[in-house]
ZADO-1210 file (C-alpha; in nm, 4 decimals, padded with zeros to 6 digits):
<atoms>
<atom x="-02.9330" y="-03.2246" z="00.6525" code="MET" pos="1"/>
<atom x="-03.0070" y="-03.2502" z="00.2857" code="SER" pos="2"/>
<atom x="-02.7387" y="-03.2177" z="00.0199" code="SER" pos="3"/>
<atom x="-02.9362" y="-02.9318" z="-00.1340" code="LEU" pos="4"/>
<atom x="-02.9080" y="-02.7323" z="00.1870" code="CYS" pos="5"/>
<atom x="-02.5331" y="-02.8055" z="00.2017" code="TYR" pos="6"/>
<atom x="-02.4852" y="-02.7085" z="-00.1611" code="ARG" pos="7"/>
<atom x="-02.6742" y="-02.3853" z="-00.1085" code="GLU" pos="8"/>
<atom x="-02.4461" y="-02.2993" z="00.1820" code="LEU" pos="9"/>
<atom x="-02.1396" y="-02.3757" z="-00.0275" code="VAL" pos="10"/>
<atom x="-02.2707" y="-02.1586" z="-00.3122" code="GLN" pos="11"/>
<atom x="-02.3452" y="-01.8720" z="-00.0756" code="ARG" pos="12"/>
<atom x="-01.9988" y="-01.8924" z="00.0789" code="ARG" pos="13"/>
<atom x="-01.8345" y="-01.8972" z="-00.2644" code="LEU" pos="14"/>
<atom x="-02.0445" y="-01.6020" z="-00.3762" code="ALA" pos="15"/>
<atom x="-01.9272" y="-01.4006" z="-00.0743" code="VAL" pos="16"/>
<atom x="-01.5627" y="-01.4898" z="-00.1428" code="TRP" pos="17"/>
<atom x="-01.5986" y="-01.4050" z="-00.5105" code="GLN" pos="18"/>
<atom x="-01.7500" y="-01.0681" z="-00.4278" code="THR" pos="19"/>
<atom x="-01.4607" y="-00.9979" z="-00.1919" code="GLY" pos="20"/>
<atom x="-01.2061" y="-01.0898" z="-00.4591" code="VAL" pos="21"/>
<atom x="-01.3821" y="-00.8698" z="-00.7150" code="GLU" pos="22"/>
<atom x="-01.3802" y="-00.5739" z="-00.4745" code="LEU" pos="23"/>
<atom x="-01.0087" y="-00.6201" z="-00.4066" code="LYS" pos="24"/>
<atom x="-00.9354" y="-00.6441" z="-00.7774" code="LEU" pos="25"/>
<atom x="-01.1335" y="-00.3242" z="-00.8417" code="ALA" pos="26"/>
<atom x="-00.9343" y="-00.1482" z="-00.5696" code="ARG" pos="27"/>
<atom x="-00.6084" y="-00.2683" z="-00.7247" code="ALA" pos="28"/>
<atom x="-00.7129" y="-00.1309" z="-01.0638" code="ARG" pos="29"/>
<atom x="-00.8090" y="00.2047" z="-00.9115" code="GLU" pos="30"/>
<atom x="-00.4777" y="00.2302" z="-00.7247" code="GLN" pos="31"/>
<atom x="-00.2523" y="00.1384" z="-01.0165" code="GLU" pos="32"/>
<atom x="-00.1876" y="00.4912" z="-01.1462" code="GLY" pos="33"/>
<atom x="-00.1053" y="00.6240" z="-00.7996" code="LEU" pos="34"/>
<atom x="00.1168" y="00.3250" z="-00.7184" code="VAL" pos="35"/>
<atom x="00.3125" y="00.3672" z="-01.0411" code="LEU" pos="36"/>
<atom x="00.3560" y="00.7408" z="-00.9771" code="ALA" pos="37"/>
<atom x="00.4764" y="00.6822" z="-00.6202" code="VAL" pos="38"/>
<atom x="00.7159" y="00.4131" z="-00.7476" code="ALA" pos="39"/>
<atom x="00.8651" y="00.6613" z="-00.9968" code="ARG" pos="40"/>
<atom x="00.9087" y="00.9178" z="-00.7200" code="CYS" pos="41"/>
<atom x="01.0719" y="00.6673" z="-00.4845" code="LEU" pos="42"/>
<atom x="01.2988" y="00.5421" z="-00.7623" code="SER" pos="43"/>
<atom x="01.4453" y="00.8929" z="-00.7831" code="ALA" pos="44"/>
<atom x="01.5606" y="00.8714" z="-00.4197" code="THR" pos="45"/>
<atom x="01.8811" y="00.7049" z="-00.3013" code="ALA" pos="46"/>
<atom x="01.7073" y="00.4245" z="-00.1130" code="TRP" pos="47"/>
<atom x="01.6048" y="00.0873" z="-00.2493" code="PRO" pos="48"/>
<atom x="01.2484" y="-00.0206" z="-00.1826" code="TYR" pos="49"/>
<atom x="01.0172" y="-00.3101" z="-00.2467" code="ARG" pos="50"/>
<atom x="00.6451" y="-00.3088" z="-00.3103" code="LEU" pos="51"/>
<atom x="00.4169" y="-00.5447" z="-00.1198" code="VAL" pos="52"/>
<atom x="00.0398" y="-00.5765" z="-00.1000" code="LEU" pos="53"/>
<atom x="-00.1506" y="-00.6085" z="00.2241" code="ASP" pos="54"/>
<atom x="-00.4426" y="-00.8479" z="00.2664" code="GLU" pos="55"/>
<atom x="-00.6828" y="-00.5924" z="00.1152" code="ASP" pos="56"/>
<atom x="-00.4617" y="-00.5312" z="-00.1930" code="MET" pos="57"/>
<atom x="-00.3365" y="-00.2033" z="-00.0482" code="GLY" pos="58"/>
<atom x="00.0078" y="-00.1076" z="-00.1758" code="ALA" pos="59"/>
<atom x="00.2873" y="-00.0719" z="00.0789" code="VAL" pos="60"/>
<atom x="00.6302" y="00.0513" z="-00.0272" code="PHE" pos="61"/>
<atom x="00.8939" y="-00.0752" z="00.2157" code="VAL" pos="62"/>
<atom x="01.2003" y="00.1503" z="00.1950" code="VAL" pos="63"/>
<atom x="01.5383" y="00.0201" z="00.3105" code="ALA" pos="64"/>
<atom x="01.6947" y="00.2091" z="00.5985" code="SER" pos="65"/>
<atom x="01.9697" y="00.4417" z="00.4862" code="GLY" pos="66"/>
<atom x="02.2858" y="00.5591" z="00.6588" code="LYS" pos="67"/>
<atom x="02.1031" y="00.8711" z="00.7788" code="GLU" pos="68"/>
<atom x="01.9094" y="00.8900" z="01.0999" code="ALA" pos="69"/>
<atom x="01.5567" y="00.7548" z="01.0568" code="ARG" pos="70"/>
<atom x="01.4053" y="01.0953" z="01.1296" code="THR" pos="71"/>
<atom x="01.6154" y="01.2529" z="00.8538" code="GLN" pos="72"/>
<atom x="01.5309" y="00.9768" z="00.6067" code="GLN" pos="73"/>
<atom x="01.1615" y="01.0014" z="00.6848" code="CYS" pos="74"/>
<atom x="01.1718" y="01.3808" z="00.6423" code="ALA" pos="75"/>
<atom x="01.3523" y="01.3446" z="00.3077" code="ALA" pos="76"/>
<atom x="01.0982" y="01.0873" z="00.1860" code="LEU" pos="77"/>
<atom x="00.8124" y="01.3096" z="00.2995" code="ARG" pos="78"/>
<atom x="00.9633" y="01.6073" z="00.1149" code="GLN" pos="79"/>
<atom x="01.0186" y="01.4087" z="-00.2055" code="ALA" pos="80"/>
<atom x="00.6646" y="01.2717" z="-00.2027" code="LEU" pos="81"/>
<atom x="00.4948" y="01.5956" z="-00.0930" code="ALA" pos="82"/>
<atom x="00.6006" y="01.7622" z="-00.4174" code="ALA" pos="83"/>
<atom x="00.3392" y="01.5518" z="-00.6013" code="ARG" pos="84"/>
<atom x="00.1132" y="01.3944" z="-00.3373" code="PHE" pos="85"/>
<atom x="-00.0666" y="01.4626" z="-00.0122" code="ALA" pos="86"/>
<atom x="00.1431" y="01.2993" z="00.2600" code="VAL" pos="87"/>
<atom x="00.0434" y="01.2263" z="00.6206" code="ASP" pos="88"/>
<atom x="00.2190" y="01.0448" z="00.8998" code="GLU" pos="89"/>
<atom x="-00.0326" y="00.7880" z="01.0105" code="THR" pos="90"/>
<atom x="-00.0267" y="00.4469" z="01.1630" code="GLY" pos="91"/>
<atom x="00.2886" y="00.3035" z="01.3114" code="PRO" pos="92"/>
<atom x="00.6021" y="00.5093" z="01.3542" code="ARG" pos="93"/>
<atom x="00.8033" y="00.5582" z="01.0332" code="TRP" pos="94"/>
<atom x="00.4977" y="00.5161" z="00.8130" code="CYS" pos="95"/>
<atom x="00.3675" y="00.7693" z="00.5615" code="LEU" pos="96"/>
<atom x="00.0257" y="00.7654" z="00.3973" code="ARG" pos="97"/>
<atom x="00.0466" y="00.8945" z="00.0422" code="VAL" pos="98"/>
<atom x="-00.2660" y="01.0131" z="-00.1361" code="GLU" pos="99"/>
<atom x="-00.3319" y="01.1533" z="-00.4787" code="GLY" pos="100"/>
<atom x="-00.4318" y="01.5183" z="-00.4850" code="ARG" pos="101"/>
<atom x="-00.7288" y="01.4535" z="-00.7117" code="ASP" pos="102"/>
<atom x="-00.9619" y="01.3844" z="-00.4179" code="GLY" pos="103"/>
<atom x="-01.0458" y="01.0343" z="-00.5414" code="ALA" pos="104"/>
<atom x="-00.9400" y="00.8762" z="-00.2126" code="GLY" pos="105"/>
<atom x="-00.6669" y="00.6567" z="-00.3595" code="ARG" pos="106"/>
<atom x="-00.3776" y="00.6017" z="-00.1240" code="SER" pos="107"/>
<atom x="-00.0831" y="00.3802" z="-00.0417" code="CYS" pos="108"/>
<atom x="00.1686" y="00.3577" z="00.2411" code="ARG" pos="109"/>
<atom x="00.5427" y="00.4106" z="00.2560" code="VAL" pos="110"/>
<atom x="00.7077" y="00.2310" z="00.5450" code="LEU" pos="111"/>
<atom x="01.0695" y="00.2552" z="00.6580" code="LEU" pos="112"/>
<atom x="01.2081" y="-00.0923" z="00.7095" code="GLU" pos="113"/>
<atom x="01.3012" y="-00.1861" z="01.0638" code="GLU" pos="114"/>
<atom x="01.6710" y="-00.1807" z="01.1501" code="ASP" pos="115"/>
<atom x="01.8474" y="-00.5050" z="01.0750" code="GLY" pos="116"/>
<atom x="01.5966" y="-00.6191" z="00.8144" code="HIS" pos="117"/>
<atom x="01.7811" y="-00.5038" z="00.5048" code="GLY" pos="118"/>
<atom x="01.7227" y="-00.6151" z="00.1516" code="PHE" pos="119"/>
</atoms>
């Protein structure tokens, strides 16, 4: 194996990684307005939350469990968010998908924290 062949493989691999990073960064930029708006809406509720990013730079708001029953808390979160956003229950239980109403396809998730995993 020649060093040129090895170097070409390294360059190709790096180019693929760089493209992936650039795509994730572009997604993060596109999502920023929606994420900030959802954060403002969640800040108006009684429950603390934290924002995390998944491996694809998707925003996930993790809301602390309240004293209410989980079904009541989820319904209250859905109601608060639905005033400004399109909200669907998708994925695992206690997870909401929040989308802007502009049709641009931007979305994030709101997840109720599991019992016993408080802040």
